[in-house]
Backbone of each chain as ProteinMPNN parsed JSONL, in Angstrom:
{"seq_chain_A": "XXXXXXXXXXXXXXXXXXXXXXXXXXXXXXXXXXXXXXXXXXXXXXXXXXXXXXXXXXXXXXXXXXXXXXXXXXXXXXXXXXXXXXXXXXXXXXXXXXXXXXXXXXXXXXXX", "coords_chain_A": {"N_chain_A": [[83.863, 108.919, 84.588], [84.12, 107.49, 87.394], [85.82, 106.27, 89.054], [85.75, 103.6, 88.692], [86.946, 101.097, 86.662], [86.61, 100.908, 83.119], [86.407, 98.147, 81.19], [87.492, 95.684, 78.731], [85.8, 92.707, 77.484], [86.31, 89.745, 79.494], [88.812, 87.17, 78.772], [91.285, 88.732, 80.922], [94.065, 90.137, 82.773], [94.369, 90.612, 86.279], [95.983, 92.537, 88.738], [96.129, 92.439, 92.032], [96.656, 94.555, 94.585], [97.098, 94.793, 97.894], [97.482, 96.712, 100.763], [98.994, 97.977, 103.763], [99.616, 101.119, 104.962], [102.66, 102.453, 106.235], [103.952, 104.327, 109.061], [105.822, 106.187, 108.249], [105.686, 107.927, 105.459], [106.802, 109.779, 103.732], [106.938, 111.52, 100.736], [105.397, 109.72, 99.437], [102.901, 110.289, 98.124], [103.574, 111.766, 95.813], [105.168, 109.88, 94.524], [103.358, 107.808, 94.143], [101.559, 108.964, 92.375], [103.269, 109.362, 90.22], [103.819, 106.727, 89.587], [101.336, 105.792, 88.698], [101.026, 107.401, 86.444], [103.068, 106.354, 84.967], [102.253, 103.698, 84.673], [99.942, 103.809, 83.047], [101.01, 104.285, 80.617], [102.174, 101.94, 79.878], [102.642, 99.079, 77.733], [99.801, 97.128, 77.078], [98.293, 97.905, 79.246], [95.157, 98.178, 80.818], [93.483, 99.418, 82.687], [92.802, 100.822, 85.978], [91.95, 100.594, 89.467], [91.676, 102.237, 92.545], [91.596, 102.416, 96.007], [91.664, 104.04, 99.071], [91.654, 103.861, 102.499], [90.86, 105.833, 105.417], [92.319, 104.889, 107.56], [94.649, 103.92, 106.512], [94.658, 101.572, 105.101], [94.83, 100.077, 101.945], [93.631, 99.25, 98.701], [94.62, 98.49, 95.52], [93.799, 97.746, 92.272], [95.132, 96.722, 89.299], [94.662, 96.372, 85.81], [95.399, 94.275, 83.097], [96.258, 93.384, 79.742], [97.19, 90.807, 79.422], [99.019, 88.154, 81.096], [101.715, 88.48, 80.561], [101.995, 91.213, 80.057], [101.426, 92.164, 82.614], [103.586, 91.117, 84.035], [105.7, 92.462, 82.785], [105.129, 95.057, 83.587], [105.573, 94.808, 86.315], [108.369, 94.51, 86.372], [109.198, 97.028, 85.392], [108.064, 98.708, 87.335], [109.333, 97.887, 89.691], [111.94, 98.548, 89.11], [111.734, 101.308, 88.929], [110.901, 101.927, 91.511], [113.085, 101.08, 92.952], [114.913, 102.929, 92.19], [113.984, 105.178, 93.437], [112.748, 104.806, 96.163], [112.225, 102.24, 98.469], [109.305, 100.156, 98.264], [108.91, 98.987, 100.658], [109.41, 100.939, 102.519], [107.148, 102.489, 102.584], [105.03, 100.876, 103.149], [103.862, 98.867, 105.765], [103.027, 96.35, 105.439], [102.328, 94.402, 102.634], [100.483, 92.658, 100.109], [100.451, 90.941, 97.061], [98.442, 89.753, 94.527], [98.244, 87.969, 91.61], [96.063, 87.528, 89.01], [93.865, 85.756, 86.761], [91.255, 87.089, 85.12], [88.149, 85.705, 84.644], [85.407, 85.955, 84.314], [82.967, 88.618, 84.265], [80.719, 91.052, 85.576], [78.177, 93.543, 86.119], [76.582, 96.571, 87.319], [75.137, 99.61, 86.431], [73.739, 102.558, 87.282], [73.594, 104.757, 85.662], [73.626, 103.892, 83.095], [71.817, 101.917, 82.78]], "CA_chain_A": [[85.017, 108.604, 85.424], [83.687, 107.419, 88.787], [86.802, 105.484, 89.784], [85.603, 102.187, 88.337], [87.543, 100.943, 85.336], [85.861, 100.35, 81.995], [87.314, 97.114, 80.69], [86.956, 94.807, 77.686], [85.323, 91.413, 77.971], [87.377, 88.819, 79.89], [89.813, 87.191, 79.845], [92.405, 89.665, 81.067], [94.805, 89.864, 84.012], [94.227, 91.588, 87.369], [97.002, 92.532, 89.778], [95.469, 92.948, 93.242], [97.668, 95.028, 95.541], [96.477, 95.18, 99.17], [98.607, 97.187, 101.569], [98.8, 98.863, 104.906], [100.648, 102.159, 104.972], [103.434, 102.603, 107.469], [103.919, 105.689, 109.606], [106.687, 107.081, 107.461], [105.499, 107.846, 104.017], [107.215, 111.007, 103.059], [107.192, 111.327, 99.312], [104.548, 108.675, 98.883], [101.877, 110.785, 97.204], [104.21, 112.108, 94.535], [105.631, 108.645, 93.893], [102.179, 107.056, 93.713], [101.07, 109.627, 91.162], [104.223, 109.088, 89.141], [103.661, 105.325, 89.205], [100.119, 105.689, 87.889], [101.326, 108.015, 85.147], [103.938, 105.405, 84.261], [101.477, 102.49, 84.369], [99.001, 103.994, 81.932], [101.773, 104.292, 79.362], [102.757, 100.621, 79.609], [101.932, 98.221, 76.783], [98.885, 96.162, 77.666], [97.538, 98.473, 80.378], [93.729, 98.318, 80.526], [92.827, 100.325, 83.63], [93.079, 100.49, 87.372], [91.038, 101.104, 90.498], [92.45, 102.39, 93.759], [90.805, 102.904, 97.131], [92.465, 104.153, 100.28], [90.858, 104.134, 103.677], [91.475, 106.812, 106.311], [93.242, 104.232, 108.505], [95.875, 103.537, 105.837], [94.514, 100.339, 104.322], [94.694, 100.436, 100.525], [93.576, 98.212, 97.665], [94.716, 98.961, 94.14], [93.752, 96.662, 91.292], [95.435, 97.149, 87.934], [94.193, 95.385, 84.837], [96.35, 94.151, 81.995], [95.718, 92.58, 78.639], [97.547, 89.412, 79.691], [99.987, 87.962, 82.172], [103.012, 89.019, 80.135], [101.957, 92.659, 80.273], [101.51, 92.377, 84.064], [104.976, 90.842, 84.43], [106.541, 93.559, 82.308], [104.874, 96.202, 84.469], [106.264, 94.522, 87.585], [109.798, 94.813, 86.192], [109.338, 98.48, 85.273], [107.709, 99.322, 88.622], [110.38, 97.591, 90.665], [113.107, 99.325, 88.732], [111.459, 102.689, 89.303], [110.881, 102.047, 92.97], [114.454, 100.919, 93.441], [115.578, 104.206, 91.938], [113.485, 106.201, 94.361], [112.666, 104.421, 97.556], [111.571, 100.941, 98.454], [107.921, 99.988, 98.68], [108.992, 98.585, 102.061], [109.391, 102.122, 103.381], [105.823, 103.097, 102.648], [104.03, 99.916, 103.597], [104.292, 97.917, 106.786], [102.643, 95.026, 104.953], [101.542, 94.371, 101.394], [100.36, 91.377, 99.419], [100.093, 91.094, 95.657], [97.933, 88.53, 93.91], [98.098, 88.115, 90.166], [94.932, 86.643, 88.71], [93.269, 85.775, 85.435], [89.81, 87.335, 85.217], [87.453, 84.768, 83.764], [84.088, 86.511, 83.99], [82.72, 89.929, 84.861], [79.366, 91.564, 85.414], [78.01, 94.717, 86.967], [75.34, 97.33, 87.228], [75.418, 101.04, 86.45], [72.463, 103.291, 87.225], [73.616, 105.771, 84.613], [73.536, 103.304, 81.755], [70.809, 100.84, 82.735]], "C_chain_A": [[84.611, 108.605, 86.897], [84.639, 106.573, 89.611], [86.736, 104.007, 89.495], [86.032, 102.01, 86.886], [86.549, 100.386, 84.326], [86.795, 99.399, 81.253], [86.673, 96.331, 79.558], [86.386, 93.534, 78.307], [86.504, 90.572, 78.458], [87.642, 87.824, 78.749], [90.803, 88.346, 79.756], [93.033, 89.409, 82.431], [94.602, 90.994, 85.025], [95.383, 91.423, 88.341], [96.395, 93.234, 90.996], [96.555, 93.282, 94.261], [96.936, 95.51, 96.792], [97.594, 95.551, 100.129], [98.161, 98.016, 102.76], [99.965, 99.839, 104.956], [101.371, 102.179, 106.309], [103.359, 104.059, 107.93], [104.693, 106.661, 108.712], [106.386, 106.945, 105.981], [105.747, 109.174, 103.321], [107.504, 110.707, 101.592], [106.292, 110.315, 98.654], [103.607, 109.193, 97.811], [102.449, 111.086, 95.822], [104.602, 110.841, 93.782], [104.446, 107.839, 93.371], [101.608, 107.654, 92.43], [101.976, 109.334, 89.972], [104.086, 107.648, 88.657], [102.415, 105.119, 88.34], [100.372, 106.246, 86.489], [102.182, 107.086, 84.289], [103.138, 104.176, 83.809], [100.614, 102.672, 83.119], [99.711, 104.024, 80.584], [102.279, 102.907, 78.966], [101.968, 99.857, 78.553], [101.028, 97.251, 77.538], [98.127, 96.652, 78.878], [96.08, 98.653, 79.983], [93.027, 99.314, 81.444], [93.236, 99.981, 85.045], [92.046, 101.139, 88.285], [91.817, 101.156, 91.798], [91.605, 103.033, 94.847], [91.702, 102.926, 98.359], [91.592, 104.606, 101.436], [91.608, 105.104, 104.589], [92.51, 106.168, 107.244], [94.508, 103.7, 107.835], [95.828, 102.205, 105.111], [94.168, 100.722, 102.884], [94.52, 99.178, 99.684], [93.663, 98.913, 96.325], [94.704, 97.748, 93.233], [94.1, 97.254, 89.934], [95.111, 96.002, 86.986], [95.068, 95.446, 83.594], [95.818, 93.18, 80.965], [96.055, 91.098, 78.825], [98.644, 89.362, 80.76], [101.35, 88.563, 81.822], [103.074, 90.524, 80.379], [102.08, 92.979, 81.762], [102.938, 92.147, 84.561], [105.913, 91.954, 83.99], [106.373, 94.798, 83.186], [105.587, 96.019, 85.804], [107.752, 94.894, 87.482], [110.031, 96.318, 86.15], [109.113, 99.14, 86.624], [108.81, 99.098, 89.65], [111.64, 98.401, 90.387], [112.935, 100.772, 89.185], [111.492, 102.882, 90.827], [112.276, 101.934, 93.572], [115.227, 102.216, 93.268], [115.198, 105.238, 92.987], [113.617, 105.723, 95.802], [111.867, 103.131, 97.584], [110.121, 101.014, 98.864], [107.88, 99.64, 100.171], [108.951, 99.783, 103.011], [107.978, 102.645, 103.605], [104.784, 102.174, 103.267], [104.602, 99.017, 104.685], [103.996, 96.488, 106.329], [101.934, 95.189, 103.607], [101.544, 92.97, 100.82], [99.887, 91.66, 98.001], [99.618, 89.75, 95.125], [97.691, 88.81, 92.44], [97.115, 87.062, 89.689], [94.432, 86.832, 87.29], [91.763, 85.968, 85.596], [89.092, 86.491, 84.173], [86.045, 85.218, 83.407], [83.879, 87.792, 84.775], [81.287, 90.334, 84.602], [79.208, 92.755, 86.348], [76.678, 95.379, 86.741], [75.687, 98.805, 87.34], [74.109, 101.79, 86.287], [72.426, 104.284, 86.073], [73.404, 105.188, 83.221], [72.452, 102.246, 81.655], [69.426, 101.412, 82.483]], "O_chain_A": [[84.748, 109.624, 87.573], [84.318, 106.194, 90.737], [87.56, 103.235, 89.987], [85.534, 102.697, 85.994], [85.75, 99.505, 84.642], [87.843, 99.806, 80.753], [85.448, 96.311, 79.432], [86.485, 93.324, 79.516], [87.595, 90.67, 77.896], [86.802, 87.654, 77.865], [91.11, 88.858, 78.679], [92.566, 88.54, 83.168], [94.657, 92.174, 84.678], [95.726, 90.305, 88.724], [96.178, 94.445, 90.994], [97.275, 92.403, 94.734], [96.234, 96.52, 96.752], [98.549, 94.792, 100.294], [97.109, 98.656, 102.756], [101.132, 99.448, 104.987], [100.778, 101.953, 107.364], [102.771, 104.906, 107.259], [104.269, 107.79, 108.464], [106.782, 105.974, 105.335], [104.993, 109.606, 102.449], [108.221, 109.763, 101.262], [106.399, 110.069, 97.452], [103.514, 108.622, 96.725], [101.876, 110.706, 94.8], [104.401, 110.733, 92.572], [104.515, 107.256, 92.289], [101.222, 106.927, 91.514], [101.506, 109.09, 88.861], [104.219, 107.375, 87.464], [102.442, 104.363, 87.369], [99.987, 105.645, 85.486], [102.046, 107.036, 83.066], [103.326, 103.68, 82.698], [100.566, 101.802, 82.249], [99.094, 103.814, 79.54], [102.758, 102.717, 77.848], [100.745, 99.98, 78.489], [101.445, 96.632, 78.517], [97.382, 95.883, 79.486], [95.79, 99.218, 78.928], [92.081, 99.981, 81.026], [93.922, 98.989, 85.288], [91.369, 102.099, 87.914], [92.545, 100.217, 92.122], [90.977, 104.069, 94.63], [92.407, 101.96, 98.65], [90.884, 105.61, 101.348], [92.835, 105.189, 104.543], [93.462, 106.824, 107.667], [95.351, 103.097, 108.499], [96.836, 101.754, 104.566], [93.321, 101.582, 102.643], [95.179, 98.165, 99.922], [92.88, 99.816, 96.028], [95.503, 96.827, 93.404], [93.438, 98.182, 89.47], [95.266, 94.827, 87.32], [95.425, 96.521, 83.111], [95.037, 92.279, 81.271], [95.277, 90.233, 78.422], [99.118, 90.388, 81.247], [102.048, 89.088, 82.689], [104.085, 91.043, 80.852], [102.75, 93.94, 82.14], [103.436, 92.892, 85.405], [106.814, 92.346, 84.732], [107.34, 95.497, 83.489], [106.139, 96.971, 86.356], [108.314, 95.51, 88.387], [110.949, 96.828, 86.792], [109.871, 100.025, 87.022], [109.174, 100.012, 90.39], [112.313, 98.874, 91.303], [113.849, 101.381, 89.743], [112.034, 103.861, 91.342], [112.605, 102.594, 94.557], [116.081, 102.562, 94.085], [116.015, 106.074, 93.372], [114.481, 106.177, 96.552], [110.933, 102.958, 96.801], [109.743, 101.828, 99.707], [106.914, 99.969, 100.86], [108.516, 99.665, 104.157], [107.655, 103.172, 104.67], [103.789, 102.627, 103.834], [105.696, 98.472, 104.54], [104.637, 95.538, 106.778], [101.042, 96.026, 103.469], [102.482, 92.198, 101.019], [99.03, 92.514, 97.777], [100.306, 88.738, 95.257], [97.015, 89.774, 92.079], [97.297, 85.868, 89.926], [94.554, 87.904, 86.698], [91.079, 85.106, 86.147], [89.39, 86.558, 82.98], [85.543, 84.904, 82.328], [84.516, 88.027, 85.802], [80.708, 90.015, 83.564], [80.011, 92.95, 87.26], [75.783, 94.849, 86.082], [76.437, 99.208, 88.228], [73.445, 101.666, 85.258], [71.354, 104.615, 85.566], [73.047, 105.903, 82.285], [72.189, 101.729, 80.569], [68.451, 100.663, 82.413]]}, "seq_chain_B": "XXXXXXXXXXXXXXXXXXXXXXXXXXXXXXXXXXXXXXXXXXXXXXXXXXXXXXXXXXXXXXXXXXXXXXXXXXXXXXXXXXXXXXXXXXXXXXXXXXXXXXXXXXXXXXXX", "coords_chain_B": {"N_chain_B": [[95.877, 90.828, 112.639], [95.521, 92.938, 110.291], [93.877, 93.753, 108.336], [94.594, 92.659, 105.987], [94.293, 89.78, 104.114], [95.228, 86.496, 105.153], [96.343, 83.932, 103.245], [96.218, 80.693, 101.585], [98.711, 79.026, 99.498], [98.535, 79.923, 96.002], [96.817, 77.939, 93.449], [93.756, 79.869, 93.815], [90.479, 81.391, 94.065], [89.525, 84.723, 93.314], [87.166, 87.217, 94.034], [86.527, 90.233, 92.837], [85.155, 93.103, 93.871], [84.141, 96.162, 92.94], [82.9, 99.31, 93.733], [80.695, 102.146, 93.684], [79.199, 104.024, 96.115], [75.77, 104.936, 96.446], [73.662, 107.825, 97.07], [71.588, 107.213, 98.795], [71.76, 105.138, 101.322], [70.568, 103.824, 103.458], [70.522, 101.498, 106.029], [72.605, 100.111, 105.006], [75.091, 99.609, 106.353], [74.493, 97.726, 108.398], [73.568, 95.633, 106.804], [75.841, 95.073, 105.292], [77.603, 94.167, 107.234], [76.207, 91.887, 108.043], [76.368, 90.427, 105.696], [79.089, 89.873, 105.525], [79.391, 88.304, 107.803], [77.894, 86.171, 106.997], [79.301, 85.304, 104.765], [81.753, 84.327, 105.76], [81.029, 81.971, 106.832], [80.526, 80.341, 104.706], [81.037, 77.415, 102.689], [84.316, 76.87, 101.529], [85.239, 79.447, 101.796], [87.955, 81.68, 102.023], [88.999, 84.141, 102.834], [88.829, 87.762, 103.143], [89.171, 91.144, 101.928], [88.581, 94.53, 102.494], [88.064, 97.843, 101.517], [87.172, 101.157, 102.021], [86.671, 104.298, 100.72], [86.54, 107.762, 101.716], [84.993, 109.187, 99.902], [83.13, 107.404, 98.997], [83.86, 105.392, 97.266], [84.523, 101.98, 96.889], [86.381, 98.979, 97.363], [86.097, 95.573, 97.562], [87.569, 92.507, 98.07], [86.96, 89.156, 97.878], [88.05, 85.904, 98.784], [88.236, 82.593, 97.597], [88.137, 79.035, 97.733], [87.839, 77.764, 95.301], [86.413, 78.158, 91.985], [83.83, 77.163, 92.035], [83.028, 77.431, 94.712], [82.963, 80.21, 94.839], [80.884, 80.759, 93.067], [78.755, 79.522, 94.373], [78.617, 81.137, 96.63], [77.799, 83.513, 95.422], [75.173, 82.852, 94.693], [73.971, 82.495, 97.221], [74.383, 85.044, 98.326], [72.972, 86.709, 96.584], [70.414, 85.816, 96.971], [70.019, 86.482, 99.644], [70.277, 89.252, 99.533], [68.135, 89.87, 97.911], [66.094, 89.294, 99.593], [66.317, 91.317, 101.419], [67.124, 94.007, 100.39], [67.836, 95.523, 97.33], [71.116, 95.384, 95.901], [71.394, 97.338, 94.082], [70.202, 99.548, 95.214], [72.015, 100.556, 96.992], [74.33, 101.085, 95.634], [75.468, 103.191, 93.085], [76.895, 102.339, 90.999], [78.444, 99.318, 90.196], [80.997, 96.858, 89.691], [81.892, 93.532, 89.108], [84.488, 91.262, 89.162], [85.533, 88.062, 88.477], [88.14, 85.983, 89.269], [90.995, 83.874, 88.716], [93.494, 83.294, 90.909], [96.862, 83.145, 90.266], [99.483, 83.503, 91.042], [101.253, 84.768, 93.901], [102.691, 87.198, 96.1], [104.498, 88.978, 98.644], [105.167, 91.313, 101.329], [106.018, 91.697, 104.678], [106.581, 93.664, 107.382], [106.484, 92.819, 109.98], [107.042, 90.164, 110.021], [109.265, 89.682, 108.577]], "CA_chain_B": [[94.721, 91.222, 111.816], [95.715, 94.314, 109.835], [92.977, 93.99, 107.206], [95.1, 91.946, 104.807], [93.971, 88.372, 104.301], [96.246, 85.449, 105.123], [95.777, 82.962, 102.297], [97.102, 79.581, 101.207], [99.38, 79.202, 98.208], [97.666, 79.79, 94.84], [95.687, 78.728, 92.951], [92.443, 80.03, 94.447], [89.636, 82.298, 93.282], [89.276, 86.05, 93.885], [86.022, 87.969, 93.524], [86.857, 91.648, 93.016], [83.925, 93.913, 93.84], [84.45, 97.59, 92.98], [81.582, 99.952, 93.728], [80.499, 103.508, 94.165], [77.977, 104.116, 96.914], [74.789, 105.953, 96.063], [73.311, 108.743, 98.163], [70.675, 106.544, 99.737], [72.202, 103.814, 101.757], [69.99, 103.47, 104.743], [70.542, 100.058, 106.275], [73.747, 99.48, 104.346], [76.116, 99.13, 107.284], [74.012, 96.495, 109.024], [73.505, 94.59, 105.787], [77.208, 94.718, 104.913], [78.109, 93.328, 108.326], [75.516, 90.591, 107.975], [76.88, 89.693, 104.539], [80.41, 89.359, 105.879], [79.167, 87.203, 108.755], [77.377, 85.045, 106.208], [80.36, 84.841, 103.856], [82.799, 83.561, 106.447], [80.477, 80.645, 107.129], [80.298, 79.577, 103.48], [82.067, 76.444, 102.314], [85.314, 77.338, 100.58], [85.671, 80.827, 102.066], [89.348, 81.754, 102.475], [89.292, 85.423, 103.462], [88.42, 88.908, 102.343], [89.767, 92.444, 102.212], [87.603, 95.533, 102.108], [88.537, 99.204, 101.731], [86.184, 102.148, 101.592], [87.194, 105.653, 100.712], [85.584, 108.746, 102.235], [84.098, 109.666, 98.846], [82.132, 106.384, 98.665], [84.388, 104.338, 96.406], [84.803, 100.79, 97.702], [86.826, 97.723, 96.756], [86.114, 94.406, 98.438], [88.005, 91.29, 97.391], [86.785, 87.936, 98.679], [88.878, 84.811, 98.258], [87.517, 81.324, 97.682], [89.005, 77.894, 97.431], [87.768, 77.539, 93.856], [85.346, 78.886, 91.293], [82.529, 76.638, 92.467], [82.707, 78.066, 95.989], [82.597, 81.603, 94.548], [79.547, 80.731, 92.446], [77.782, 79.206, 95.425], [78.464, 82.346, 97.432], [76.989, 84.458, 94.632], [73.758, 82.457, 94.806], [73.538, 82.777, 98.59], [74.383, 86.502, 98.535], [71.868, 87.307, 95.828], [69.177, 85.431, 97.647], [69.917, 87.272, 100.859], [70.04, 90.652, 99.165], [66.774, 89.984, 97.387], [65.221, 89.293, 100.758], [66.436, 92.574, 102.158], [67.087, 95.228, 99.598], [68.747, 95.282, 96.21], [72.425, 96.021, 95.833], [71.185, 98.519, 93.235], [69.819, 100.698, 96.043], [73.16, 101.09, 97.736], [75.428, 101.446, 94.745], [75.105, 103.769, 91.79], [77.635, 101.583, 89.978], [79.396, 98.328, 90.7], [81.513, 95.865, 88.749], [82.432, 92.344, 89.77], [85.351, 90.447, 88.301], [85.87, 86.791, 89.113], [89.469, 85.706, 88.723], [91.786, 82.788, 89.255], [94.811, 83.777, 91.328], [97.868, 82.197, 89.793], [100.681, 83.658, 91.873], [101.105, 85.761, 94.972], [103.9, 87.482, 96.853], [104.268, 90.148, 99.484], [106.205, 91.728, 102.274], [105.432, 92.071, 105.968], [107.652, 94.106, 108.288], [106.391, 92.132, 111.27], [107.453, 88.76, 109.925], [110.462, 89.547, 107.746]], "C_chain_B": [[94.851, 92.677, 111.392], [94.848, 94.622, 108.617], [93.422, 93.309, 105.931], [94.955, 90.451, 105.047], [95.211, 87.488, 104.282], [95.67, 84.289, 104.323], [96.749, 81.828, 102.043], [97.834, 79.91, 99.899], [98.347, 79.154, 97.076], [97.799, 78.376, 94.251], [94.493, 78.77, 93.909], [91.692, 81.098, 93.65], [89.425, 83.616, 94.033], [88.047, 86.657, 93.222], [86.266, 89.441, 93.873], [85.582, 92.462, 92.819], [84.319, 95.379, 93.997], [83.143, 98.354, 92.837], [81.647, 101.394, 94.176], [79.154, 103.584, 94.868], [77.05, 105.193, 96.377], [74.474, 106.825, 97.273], [72.498, 108.023, 99.24], [71.225, 105.186, 100.13], [71.776, 103.498, 103.174], [70.018, 101.948, 104.906], [71.743, 99.358, 105.692], [74.708, 98.849, 105.343], [75.721, 97.805, 107.939], [74.03, 95.342, 108.02], [74.91, 94.118, 105.397], [77.835, 93.826, 105.978], [77.496, 91.939, 108.297], [76.049, 89.748, 106.817], [78.257, 89.102, 104.831], [80.267, 88.164, 106.824], [78.686, 85.943, 108.033], [78.49, 84.443, 105.339], [81.353, 83.924, 104.566], [82.33, 82.153, 106.819], [80.36, 79.752, 105.897], [81.393, 78.554, 103.251], [83.034, 77.059, 101.302], [85.759, 78.776, 100.762], [87.108, 80.819, 102.588], [89.669, 83.051, 103.219], [88.747, 86.551, 102.613], [89.133, 90.166, 102.822], [88.797, 93.509, 101.717], [88.102, 96.922, 102.49], [87.485, 100.161, 101.205], [86.744, 103.541, 101.778], [86.111, 106.62, 101.191], [84.587, 109.203, 101.172], [83.11, 108.594, 98.364], [82.594, 105.327, 97.674], [84.871, 103.18, 97.276], [85.388, 99.68, 96.839], [86.795, 96.65, 97.833], [86.542, 93.205, 97.605], [87.75, 90.12, 98.334], [87.515, 86.8, 97.969], [88.22, 83.479, 98.578], [88.409, 80.196, 97.204], [88.984, 77.554, 95.941], [86.555, 78.271, 93.28], [83.968, 78.434, 91.766], [82.103, 77.288, 93.783], [82.29, 79.519, 95.782], [81.206, 81.68, 93.945], [78.471, 80.444, 93.49], [77.534, 80.416, 96.321], [77.595, 83.378, 96.714], [75.504, 84.141, 94.781], [73.208, 82.81, 96.182], [73.393, 84.29, 98.804], [73.212, 87.149, 97.814], [70.526, 87.006, 96.474], [68.958, 86.303, 98.876], [69.598, 88.743, 100.534], [68.634, 90.863, 98.638], [65.774, 90.02, 98.534], [65.206, 90.643, 101.447], [66.191, 93.751, 101.224], [68.125, 95.039, 98.509], [70.051, 96.003, 96.365], [72.315, 97.317, 95.034], [70.81, 99.752, 94.052], [71.031, 101.366, 96.675], [74.261, 101.621, 96.835], [74.914, 102.071, 93.464], [75.785, 102.988, 90.668], [78.497, 100.54, 90.677], [79.806, 97.386, 89.588], [82.138, 94.738, 89.55], [83.268, 91.568, 88.764], [85.755, 89.198, 89.079], [87.129, 86.263, 88.452], [90.143, 84.55, 89.45], [93.163, 83.313, 89.624], [95.855, 82.72, 90.997], [99.192, 82.301, 90.542], [100.481, 84.811, 92.845], [102.446, 85.95, 95.662], [103.649, 88.737, 97.673], [105.431, 90.411, 100.404], [105.524, 92.195, 103.547], [106.552, 92.426, 106.936], [107.662, 93.325, 109.595], [106.946, 90.709, 111.223], [108.753, 88.583, 109.16], [111.731, 89.78, 108.567]], "O_chain_B": [[94.336, 93.563, 112.074], [95.055, 95.63, 107.942], [92.73, 93.362, 104.914], [95.432, 89.922, 106.051], [96.13, 87.706, 103.492], [94.633, 83.731, 104.682], [97.953, 81.97, 102.255], [97.593, 80.948, 99.284], [97.37, 78.413, 97.18], [98.783, 77.688, 94.522], [94.257, 77.849, 94.691], [92.217, 81.64, 92.677], [89.178, 83.62, 95.239], [87.906, 86.617, 92.0], [86.217, 89.838, 95.037], [85.012, 92.497, 91.728], [84.779, 95.791, 95.062], [82.361, 98.082, 91.927], [82.526, 101.801, 94.935], [78.113, 103.255, 94.298], [77.502, 106.238, 95.91], [74.971, 106.578, 98.371], [72.712, 108.216, 100.437], [71.161, 104.22, 99.369], [72.547, 102.968, 103.974], [69.586, 101.211, 104.019], [71.899, 98.147, 105.856], [75.094, 97.69, 105.193], [76.528, 96.879, 108.021], [74.449, 94.229, 108.338], [75.143, 92.925, 105.198], [78.515, 92.85, 105.661], [78.183, 90.939, 108.502], [76.172, 88.528, 106.924], [78.556, 87.975, 104.436], [80.938, 87.145, 106.661], [79.023, 84.819, 108.405], [78.595, 83.224, 105.204], [81.742, 82.882, 104.039], [83.139, 81.265, 107.084], [80.123, 78.55, 106.019], [82.553, 78.799, 103.584], [82.61, 77.692, 100.335], [86.564, 79.28, 99.979], [87.442, 80.046, 103.486], [90.505, 83.065, 104.122], [88.263, 86.331, 101.503], [89.623, 90.243, 103.949], [88.252, 93.386, 100.62], [88.509, 97.158, 103.628], [86.973, 100.002, 100.097], [87.225, 103.906, 102.851], [84.918, 106.334, 101.086], [83.458, 109.566, 101.5], [82.34, 108.837, 97.434], [81.813, 104.46, 97.281], [85.55, 103.391, 98.281], [84.942, 99.465, 95.712], [87.4, 96.808, 98.894], [85.951, 92.918, 96.564], [88.26, 90.095, 99.454], [87.588, 86.744, 96.741], [87.715, 83.264, 99.68], [89.308, 80.385, 96.385], [89.989, 77.109, 95.386], [85.788, 78.911, 94.0], [83.049, 79.245, 91.879], [80.939, 77.653, 93.945], [81.384, 80.012, 96.453], [80.431, 82.575, 94.282], [77.405, 81.059, 93.48], [76.402, 80.69, 96.719], [76.758, 84.034, 97.334], [74.682, 85.037, 94.971], [72.111, 83.357, 96.297], [72.412, 84.754, 99.385], [72.542, 88.027, 98.359], [69.627, 87.847, 96.509], [67.856, 86.796, 99.117], [68.763, 89.375, 101.182], [68.015, 91.899, 98.882], [64.742, 90.688, 98.457], [64.185, 91.057, 101.995], [65.147, 94.402, 101.288], [69.181, 94.455, 98.749], [70.098, 97.111, 96.9], [73.052, 98.272, 95.278], [71.071, 100.878, 93.629], [71.063, 102.582, 96.866], [75.029, 102.5, 97.226], [74.013, 101.526, 92.826], [75.313, 102.977, 89.531], [79.198, 100.851, 91.64], [79.044, 97.148, 88.651], [82.825, 94.968, 90.545], [82.815, 91.258, 87.662], [86.255, 89.283, 90.2], [87.187, 86.11, 87.232], [89.892, 84.291, 90.627], [93.92, 83.733, 88.749], [95.742, 81.56, 91.394], [99.929, 81.323, 90.663], [99.654, 85.698, 92.634], [103.233, 85.014, 95.798], [102.693, 89.47, 97.421], [106.51, 89.831, 100.285], [104.579, 92.982, 103.51], [107.38, 91.578, 107.27], [108.701, 93.182, 110.24], [107.275, 90.126, 112.256], [109.291, 87.478, 109.091], [112.836, 89.706, 108.029]]}, "name": "protein", "num_of_chains": 2, "seq": "XXXXXXXXXXXXXXXXXXXXXXXXXXXXXXXXXXXXXXXXXXXXXXXXXXXXXXXXXXXXXXXXXXXXXXXXXXXXXXXXXXXXXXXXXXXXXXXXXXXXXXXXXXXXXXXXXXXXXXXXXXXXXXXXXXXXXXXXXXXXXXXXXXXXXXXXXXXXXXXXXXXXXXXXXXXXXXXXXXXXXXXXXXXXXXXXXXXXXXXXXXXXXXXXXXXXXXXXXXXXXXXX"}
């Protein structure tokens, strides 16, 4: 567990979430943890990777078995966020790109 | 310029690079800067986003007009890295996923 997701062979779906945190993010950490806990339980969840820089720039990529699973997660996540607090409160700017992963390769010193 | 790429409407291609830095990364910063400078000059380059966590986990997503442009960049990058120093020296583990972005949406407090 080094923060890099172990995934099946492509194809699968990636949801790339890039965001800049706003000044006011009270309650963010708890909510982010709760969202991850919720995501891993969703049908079609494959894994996720999340990196946050000291200056508040964040990229989280979640991986899903297909586009339908990603769309279902979007509905669940939005519902949950609406119940708590809008994503708009925590982020001054975010962009989400939903993509079909077509090929993948890598290198791991521990397994090569 | 808040670190989040401004991109055209989909479709386009995303190259998701997730990596964990190794202990020995002498020369990394200079090389990473040189690679970015090289990338932005490539045909079909649309933008990139890069986040690095204090613990050495990194996600960089580069965006390309199409798969061919992403493949061409791979060839150029590998050639350049081979000339300097292998990516294997800087990263204990990395995974690259090449994906076709099919839809995108977001929210920006400054423009909404």
